[in-house]
C-alpha positions in Angstrom: 5.2 0.5 -16.5 8.3 -0.9 -17.3 8.3 -4.2 -19.2 10.5 -5.0 -22.0 8.9 -5.7 -25.3 10.7 -7.7 -28.0 8.8 -6.3 -31.0 6.7 -3.9 -32.1 2.9 -4.1 -32.5 0.4 -4.7 -34.9 -2.1 -2.1 -36.1 -4.6 -4.2 -37.3 -8.0 -4.1 -36.0 -10.2 -5.8 -38.5 -10.7 -9.0 -36.5 -11.0 -7.5 -33.2 -13.8 -5.0 -33.5 -16.4 -7.8 -33.9 -17.6 -8.5 -30.0 -18.6 -12.0 -28.8 -21.6 -12.5 -27.1 -21.5 -13.2 -23.3 -23.6 -13.3 -20.2 -22.6 -10.3 -18.1 -23.6 -9.7 -14.4 -25.9 -7.0 -13.8 -25.7 -3.9 -11.4 -27.5 -4.3 -8.7 -27.3 -1.3 -7.1 -25.9 2.3 -7.9 -23.0 4.2 -7.1 -24.0 7.0 -4.5 -24.3 10.6 -6.1 -21.7 12.4 -7.6 -19.3 9.2 -7.3 -17.3 7.4 -9.8 -15.4 4.6 -10.2 -12.1 4.5 -12.3 -10.1 1.6 -13.9 -6.7 2.0 -15.6 -5.0 0.2 -18.5 -1.8 0.6 -20.4 -0.5 -1.4 -23.3 -3.3 -3.1 -25.7 -1.9 -5.8 -28.0 -3.2 -8.4 -30.3 -1.0 -11.1 -29.1 -1.1 -11.0 -25.2 -0.9 -14.4 -24.0 -4.1 -15.4 -22.0 -1.9 -16.4 -19.2 2.1 -15.5 -18.6 2.2 -12.9 -20.6 5.5 -11.0 -20.8 3.7 -7.7 -19.7 1.0 -8.3 -16.7 -0.2 -4.8 -17.5 -1.3 -5.6 -21.4 -4.6 -6.3 -22.4 -5.6 -8.1 -25.8 -7.3 -5.8 -28.1 -10.2 -8.2 -28.4 -10.9 -8.5 -24.4 -10.8 -4.4 -24.8 -13.3 -4.2 -27.6 -15.4 -6.7 -26.1 -15.5 -4.8 -22.7 -16.1 -1.3 -24.8 -19.2 -3.1 -26.2 -20.4 -4.2 -23.2 -19.8 -1.2 -21.6 -21.7 0.8 -24.1 -24.9 -1.4 -23.4 -24.6 -1.3 -19.7 -25.5 0.7 -17.0 -22.3 2.1 -16.7 -21.5 6.1 -17.9 -18.3 6.7 -19.1 -17.7 10.2 -18.2 -14.7 13.0 -18.6 -12.7 15.2 -16.5 -14.7 17.7 -17.3 -17.9 16.2 -16.2 -16.4 15.8 -12.9 -14.7 19.6 -13.1 -18.5 20.8 -13.7 -19.8 18.9 -11.0 -17.4 20.4 -8.6 -17.7 24.0 -9.9 -21.2 24.2 -11.2 -23.3 21.4 -9.0 -24.0 19.7 -12.2 -24.4 16.1 -11.2 -22.5 13.1 -12.5 -24.9 10.7 -14.1 -25.3 7.4 -12.0 -22.8 4.9 -12.5 -20.0 7.0 -13.7 -16.9 5.4 -14.7 -13.5 7.1 -15.6 -11.4 5.2 -18.1 -7.6 6.1 -17.6 -4.4 4.5 -19.8 -0.9 5.1 -18.9 2.3 5.9 -20.3 1.4 6.6 -24.0 2.2 3.5 -25.6 1.4 3.7 -29.7 -1.5 1.3 -28.7 -3.1 4.5 -27.4 -3.6 6.0 -30.8 -3.4 2.9 -32.8 -6.0 0.5 -30.9 -7.5 2.5 -28.6 -8.5 5.5 -30.0 -10.1 3.6 -32.8 -12.3 1.8 -30.4 -13.0 4.9 -28.6 -14.6 6.5 -31.8 -16.5 3.4 -32.7 -18.3 3.3 -29.4 -18.4 6.8 -28.5 -16.6 6.2 -25.5 -14.1 9.2 -23.5 -11.3 8.2 -21.9 -8.3 10.0 -20.2 -4.4 9.3 -21.4 -1.6 10.1 -19.0 1.6 10.8 -20.9 5.5 10.8 -19.6 6.1 14.1 -21.3 9.9 13.8 -21.7 9.2 10.3 -23.3 7.5 12.2 -26.2 10.3 14.7 -26.2 13.1 12.4 -27.1 13.9 10.8 -23.5 12.8 7.6 -24.6 15.1 5.1 -23.0 12.5 4.1 -20.4 9.5 4.4 -22.5 11.5 1.8 -25.1 12.4 -0.4 -22.3 8.7 -0.8 -21.5 6.9 -0.9 -24.8 9.5 -1.4 -27.7 11.6 0.7 -30.0 9.5 3.5 -31.2 6.4 2.4 -29.8 5.4 5.6 -28.5 2.7 8.1 -29.2 4.0 11.4 -30.8 2.8 15.2 -30.3 0.7 15.0 -33.6 -1.3 11.6 -32.8 -1.9 12.9 -29.3 -3.2 16.2 -30.9 -5.4 14.1 -33.7 -6.9 12.5 -30.4 -7.9 15.7 -28.5 -9.5 17.0 -31.3 -12.0 14.1 -31.6 -13.4 15.3 -28.2 -13.0 11.8 -26.6 -9.2 12.0 -25.5 -8.2 14.1 -22.6 -4.4 14.0 -21.8 -3.0 14.2 -18.4 0.6 14.7 -16.8 2.2 11.3 -16.0 4.8 13.5 -15.0 7.8 14.7 -17.4 10.9 12.4 -15.9 9.4 10.8 -12.7 8.6 7.3 -14.5 11.5 5.6 -13.0 13.4 4.9 -9.5 15.9 6.6 -7.8 18.4 5.4 -5.5 16.6 5.4 -2.1 18.8 4.1 0.4 22.9 3.3 0.8 22.3 -0.2 -0.1 21.3 0.5 -3.9 17.8 -0.1 -3.8 15.6 2.1 -6.8 12.1 3.2 -5.8 9.4 5.6 -7.1 11.1 9.0 -7.9 8.0 10.8 -6.8 7.8 9.7 -3.2 11.2 8.9 -2.2 14.0 10.8 -0.8 17.1 10.5 -3.0 19.7 9.1 -1.6 22.9 11.2 -2.6 25.7 8.6 -2.9 28.6 11.0 -3.6 27.8 12.9 -0.5 26.7 10.5 1.7 23.4 11.7 2.6 19.6 12.2 1.8 18.1 14.9 -0.1 16.7 17.7 2.4 12.9 18.7 2.3 13.7 21.7 0.4 15.6 19.9 -2.4 13.4 17.1 -2.9 10.2 19.4 -3.1 12.4 21.7 -5.5 13.1 18.6 -7.7 9.6 17.2 -7.7 8.0 21.2 -8.4 10.2 21.4 -11.2 9.3 18.3 -12.8 5.7 19.1 -12.8 6.0 22.6 -13.6 8.2 21.3 -16.9 5.4 18.4 -17.6 2.4 21.0 -17.3 4.2 23.7 -19.5 4.6 20.9 -21.8 1.2 19.9 -22.4 -0.1 23.2 -22.4 2.4 24.1 -25.2 1.6 20.9 -27.7 -2.1 20.6 -26.9 -3.1 24.6 -26.0 -5.2 23.6 -23.4 -4.8 24.0 -19.5 -3.8 20.6 -18.6 -6.0 19.6 -15.5 -4.3 16.1 -13.9 -1.4 14.6 -12.9 -1.4 10.9 -12.7 1.2 9.7 -10.6 3.8 7.2 -11.8 3.3 3.7 -10.3 0.1 5.5 -8.2 3.0 6.7 -5.5 1.4 9.8 -4.2 1.2 11.3 -0.6 -0.2 14.7 1.1 2.9 16.4 0.4 2.7 15.8 -3.4 -0.7 16.5 -3.7 0.3 20.4 -2.5 3.1 20.4 -5.0 1.0 19.3 -7.9 -1.6 22.2 -6.9 1.4 24.8 -7.0 2.1 23.2 -10.2 -1.0 24.0 -11.5 -3.3 20.7 -11.6 -6.6 20.2 -10.7 -6.8 16.5 -10.1 -4.6 14.1 -8.9 -5.1 10.2 -9.4 -3.2 7.2 -7.2 -3.7 3.7 -7.3 -6.4 2.1 -5.0 -7.9 -1.2 -4.0 -11.7 -0.5 -4.8 -11.4 2.7 -7.3 -14.6 4.6 -5.9 -14.2 8.2 -5.7 -16.4 10.9 -4.8 -16.4 14.3 -6.9 -14.2 16.4 -4.5 -11.5 14.0 -3.4 -8.2 15.4 -3.6 -6.6 12.5 -5.0 -8.7 9.8 -7.3 -8.1 6.0 -6.7 -8.0 4.1 -9.5 -8.3 0.1 -10.0 -5.4 -1.4 -11.5 -6.5 -3.9 -14.5 -3.6 -6.7 -15.1 -3.3 -10.1 -16.3 -5.2 -9.5 -19.5 -8.7 -9.8 -18.2 -11.6 -10.6 -20.2 -14.7 -8.5 -20.8 -16.4 -10.8 -18.4 -14.1 -10.3 -15.6 -13.9 -6.9 -16.4 -17.4 -6.2 -15.8 -17.2 -8.4 -12.7 -14.5 -6.1 -11.3 -17.0 -3.2 -11.6 -19.6 -5.1 -10.0 -16.9 -6.1 -6.9 -16.0 -2.5 -6.9 -19.7 -1.6 -6.3 -20.0 -4.2 -3.7 -17.0 -3.3 -1.9 -15.9 -0.1 0.8 -12.8 0.8 2.0 -13.6 -0.5 5.1 -13.3 -4.1 3.4 -9.6 -3.4 3.8 -10.2 -4.3 7.3 -11.5 -8.1 6.2 -7.7 -9.1 4.9 -6.0 -11.7 7.4 -2.7 -10.6 8.8 -0.5 -13.1 9.9 2.4 -11.7 11.5 5.8 -12.2 12.7 7.3 -9.3 15.4 11.0 -8.9 15.6 13.8 -6.3 16.5 15.3 -4.9 13.7 18.6 -4.8 15.4 18.8 -8.5 14.7 19.9 -7.6 11.3 22.4 -4.9 12.0 26.0 -5.6 11.3 29.5 -3.9 11.0 29.1 -3.9 7.4 26.1 -3.8 4.9 27.0 -6.7 3.2 26.9 -8.9 6.4 23.6 -7.2 7.1 22.1 -8.0 3.8 23.2 -11.3 4.2 21.3 -11.7 7.6 18.6 -9.9 5.8 18.3 -12.4 2.9 18.3 -15.4 5.5 15.2 -13.9 7.4 13.5 -13.4 4.2 14.0 -17.0 3.1 12.5 -18.5 6.1 9.5 -16.1 6.1 9.0 -16.8 2.5 8.9 -20.8 3.7 6.5 -19.6 6.4 4.2 -18.2 4.2 3.0 -15.3 6.5 2.2 -12.1 5.1 2.9 -9.4 7.7 6.4 -8.7 9.3 6.5 -6.1 12.4 10.0 -4.3 12.6 11.1 -2.2 15.7 13.6 0.2 14.1 14.8 1.6 17.8 16.8 0.0 20.1 17.5 0.1 23.8 21.4 -0.1 23.9 21.6 0.1 27.7 18.6 -1.5 28.8 17.7 1.4 31.1 14.2 1.7 29.6 15.5 4.6 27.4 15.4 4.2 23.5 18.7 5.5 22.3 19.6 4.7 18.6 17.6 4.0 15.6 18.0 2.2 12.5 16.9 4.6 9.9 17.4 8.6 9.2 16.8 10.6 11.9 18.1 13.8 13.8 16.2 12.6 16.8 18.6 10.2 18.3 21.9 8.7 17.0 21.6 6.2 13.8 23.4 2.7 14.5 23.0 1.6 10.8 20.8 2.7 8.2 19.3 -0.3 7.3 15.2 0.0 7.8 14.4 1.1 4.5 16.3 -1.8 2.6 14.8 -4.7 5.0 11.3 -2.8 4.2 11.6 -2.9 0.7 13.0 -6.2 0.2 10.5 -8.0 2.5 7.9 -6.2 0.3 9.4 -7.1 -3.1 11.4 -10.4 -2.5 8.9 -12.1 0.3 5.6 -10.3 -0.1 5.3 -9.2 3.5 3.6 -6.1 4.5 5.6 -4.2 6.9 4.5 -2.3 10.0 7.0 -0.5 12.0 6.4 -0.1 15.6 7.4 2.6 17.7 7.1 2.9 21.6 4.9 5.5 22.6 7.4 7.2 25.0 10.7 5.9 23.6 12.6 8.5 26.1 10.8 10.1 29.4 11.4 13.4 29.5 10.7 14.1 25.6 7.0 13.2 25.8 6.3 14.1 21.9 9.5 12.3 20.8 7.5 9.6 18.9 5.3 12.0 16.7 9.1 13.4 15.3 10.2 10.0 15.0 7.1 8.6 13.1 7.4 11.7 10.7 11.3 10.7 9.8 10.4 6.9 9.8 7.7 8.0 7.1 9.7 10.5 4.9 12.3 7.9 4.3 10.0 5.1 4.1 6.8 6.1 2.4 5.9 2.5 1.2 5.2 0.9 4.7 2.0 -0.6 5.4 1.5 0.5 8.8 2.3 2.3 11.9 2.0 0.6 15.3 2.4 2.5 18.5 3.6 0.5 21.6 1.6 1.5 24.7 2.2 -1.4 26.9 0.4 -1.7 30.0 -0.4 2.4 30.0 -4.1 1.7 29.5 -4.6 -1.2 32.0 -6.6 0.7 34.3 -9.4 1.5 31.7 -9.7 -2.2 31.1 -11.3 -2.8 34.7 -14.4 -1.3 36.6 -12.2 -0.6 39.6 -10.1 2.1 38.2 -11.8 3.2 34.8 -13.2 6.2 36.2 -10.3 7.3 38.4 -9.0 10.8 37.6 -5.4 9.9 36.4 -6.6 6.8 34.4 -9.4 9.1 32.6 -6.0 11.6 32.2 -3.9 8.6 31.0 -6.2 7.8 27.9 -6.7 11.2 26.9 -3.0 12.2 26.8 -2.4 8.7 25.0 -5.1 9.7 22.5 -3.6 13.1 21.6 0.0 11.9 21.6 -1.5 9.0 19.0 -3.5 11.8 16.6 -0.2 13.9 17.1 1.9 10.8 15.5 -0.6 9.8 13.1 -0.7 13.7 11.7 2.9 14.0 11.5 3.6 10.5 9.4 0.5 11.0 7.2 1.9 13.5 4.7 4.7 11.4 3.8 3.1 8.3 2.9 2.0 6.5 -0.3 -1.6 6.9 -0.7 -1.8 3.8 -2.9 -0.5 1.7 0.2 -3.5 2.7 2.4 -1.1 2.4 5.6 -3.1 1.8 8.6 -2.1 3.0 12.2 -2.5 0.6 15.1 -2.2 0.9 19.1 -0.5 -2.1 20.8 -1.5 -3.1 24.5 -0.2 -5.6 26.9 -3.5 -5.9 29.1 -3.3 -7.6 32.4 -5.1 -11.0 32.0 -6.8 -10.6 35.3 -8.5 -7.6 35.1 -10.0 -6.9 32.0 -13.7 -6.6 32.4 -14.2 -3.4 30.3 -12.1 -4.4 27.2 -14.4 -4.7 24.9 -15.7 -1.1 25.7 -12.1 0.3 25.6 -11.4 -1.4 22.2 -14.5 0.3 20.6 -13.4 3.7 22.0 -10.0 3.4 20.7 -11.4 2.0 17.1 -12.9 5.4 16.8 -9.3 6.9 16.4 -7.1 3.9 15.4 -7.4 1.9 12.5 -6.4 -1.5 14.4 -5.9 -2.3 18.2 -3.3 -4.8 18.7 -3.4 -7.2 22.1 -0.7 -8.5 23.4 -0.5 -11.6 25.8 1.9 -14.2 27.3 -0.3 -17.4 26.9 2.1 -20.3 28.4 0.4 -21.5 31.6 -2.4 -18.9 31.4 -4.8 -20.9 29.0 -7.6 -20.6 31.5 -7.1 -16.8 31.6 -6.7 -16.4 27.7 -9.9 -18.1 27.3 -11.8 -15.5 29.2 -10.1 -13.1 26.9 -11.3 -14.6 23.8 -14.8 -14.9 25.2 -14.8 -11.4 26.0 -13.5 -10.4 22.3 -16.4 -12.8 20.7 -19.3 -10.9 22.3 -18.1 -8.0 19.9 -19.6 -7.4 16.5 -17.8 -8.6 13.2 -17.1 -5.3 12.2 -14.9 -5.0 15.7 -13.2 -8.1 15.2 -12.1 -7.1 11.7 -9.8 -4.5 13.3 -8.5 -6.4 16.2 -4.8 -8.1 16.4 -3.8 -10.3 18.5 -0.2 -11.0 19.4 1.2 -14.0 21.3 4.6 -13.7 23.2 6.9 -16.3 21.8 8.4 -18.9 24.6 12.0 -18.2 25.6 13.0 -22.0 25.7 12.4 -25.3 23.4 9.9 -26.5 25.8 7.3 -28.7 23.8 4.6 -28.1 25.7 4.9 -24.1 26.0 5.0 -23.9 22.0 1.8 -26.3 21.8 0.1 -23.7 24.1 1.0 -20.7 22.0 -0.4 -23.1 18.8 -3.6 -23.7 20.5 -3.7 -19.7 21.2 -3.5 -19.0 17.7 -5.9 -21.8 16.6 -8.4 -20.5 19.4 -8.0 -16.8 18.2 -9.2 -18.4 14.4 -12.2 -20.2 16.1 -13.9 -17.0 17.4 -13.3 -15.2 13.8 -10.6 -13.1 14.3 -8.1 -13.4 11.2 -5.3 -10.7 12.4 -2.9 -12.4 14.7 0.8 -13.2 15.0 3.7 -13.9 17.5 6.5 -11.4 19.2 9.8 -12.0 19.7 10.6 -14.0 16.3 14.5 -14.2 16.1 16.8 -16.7 14.2 17.5 -18.8 16.9 13.4 -19.7 17.1 12.5 -19.7 13.5 13.0 -23.0 13.4 10.6 -23.8 16.4 8.1 -21.3 14.8 8.3 -23.1 11.6 7.9 -26.5 13.4 5.2 -25.8 15.9 3.5 -22.9 14.3 3.3 -23.5 10.6 -0.1 -24.4 10.4 -2.2 -21.8 12.1 0.8 -18.9 10.6 1.2 -19.9 7.1 -1.6 -18.8 4.6 -0.1 -21.6 2.0 -3.7 -23.0 1.5 -2.1 -26.2 -0.3 0.0 -28.8 1.3 1.7 -29.5 -1.8 2.8 -26.0 -1.9 4.3 -26.6 1.9 8.0 -24.9 1.9 10.5 -26.8 4.3 12.0 -24.6 7.0 15.0 -22.5 5.5 18.1 -22.8 7.0 21.0 -20.6 5.8 24.4 -20.6 7.3 24.5 -16.9 7.0 22.2 -16.6 9.9 25.2 -16.6 12.5 27.2 -14.1 11.2 27.7 -10.8 13.1 
């Protein structure tokens, strides 16, 4: 990870190898058979601050030593890549509670601090090396870890000879950002299609794949030459990997692929292994708690995370120049930062003439004219500046005479926005027939449900190869039910959730509190496992009438009361953003402290066209 260091690390270990005594939580359940947990670390220093260190990825030598001491006496069994390979090929079982430790980037501490600890405790580990950093391309490495503060090949070979250190590729030269949009944002080199500024275009699929494959093959060959063994693994810089990259890595000769993930639990036949990233100088006790939390969690726990969202048309950020568009974007992000919600839904298509057919896009695509290329910039800035997870919404049928157009659009959208957090398909009222007993079994209704299901699966298949696995993007279906005819809604939701991560239901509740109360009563009959995967969207009033805004506010509170934590509003704009902040701050904001309240952000730039 790229952090600027100001001084060299000390090599002294004497005072750090004497572990203190702590009381650690004990394992109450084992990992499933042939599963493993993976943790990843970076630099190890003696002088890492307890809090607020210049490098959030660094861990203090003492903390790592104490963790190793605990690990060596615990029920966890550190393993090698070789163990996973033998489990795959020879059917040899992994030990119970297998743990794979990885250290990224090849900082000098890999040799001077981590290696002595491995030898002392007889614990194996995997080290991921950006091979160009060891062969003279030191600029990025020195910026991250300080002048001269990288391992060399002699040290690497000594570590390998011990039998405790295995070495993986961290790419040859992909551990940096590349230009990813016309506005100048740099994003992970592996997952991003480069914007070629001099030619005012993006890399083609062929150019992109050739660039990545060339890098991976070079790194593979360098490791083989220097270490005399076939390298087994590619550990992707920043954890940025997708299905397309998995295939390229296999072509380059790598057996294992490693990303980052929230839980770090893997099965031996996984194509890409997730790793839990250790940050903020965790103590040994905190690291042991992390392992227990991983054991007690699962992928489905992702659904427990709240989403408080605003939904808006991306065209609101369009302007005659990118500078003016950026001013609008800055104003929007200031407002969202003040609101303290956590999710932004953007609609990157526009129906300019209002005929019900979408005719322009705000991202690179060959499927329709591009009005302005602003989606990637907006998404990246929203993520990095305002802490927003960004979901991109497409209509199921953008153009009536092209039934599969949405899949092609989703493919382009994902290709140039690999870091998105989700894709939402807006099916409108298409499934309303399946929500009422009177029509659910009619042949045209059955066919509509079938066609929509097939189209949704096709769209997911088209987009998924390009999405960054570490982001664990979710696919959702947006429906607009008829408040008067929803007796079969719970059954439909259960069916749809077998094919989608989430289902989003949109309602206009102004003047319809009684009907909406009935909706919530129906939803409240569902088990928590279903409620965790339901989103509810309320349409914002088109006027400033206090009563209307109060009804929306009450609706959001009522949603929370039945245990649904994914909710938000549609129709967000610069014009109504002040009302959103004034009336809806309390249900919408995830700010847990009144002391941290942010006043409404009003910027002069928001009115510029």
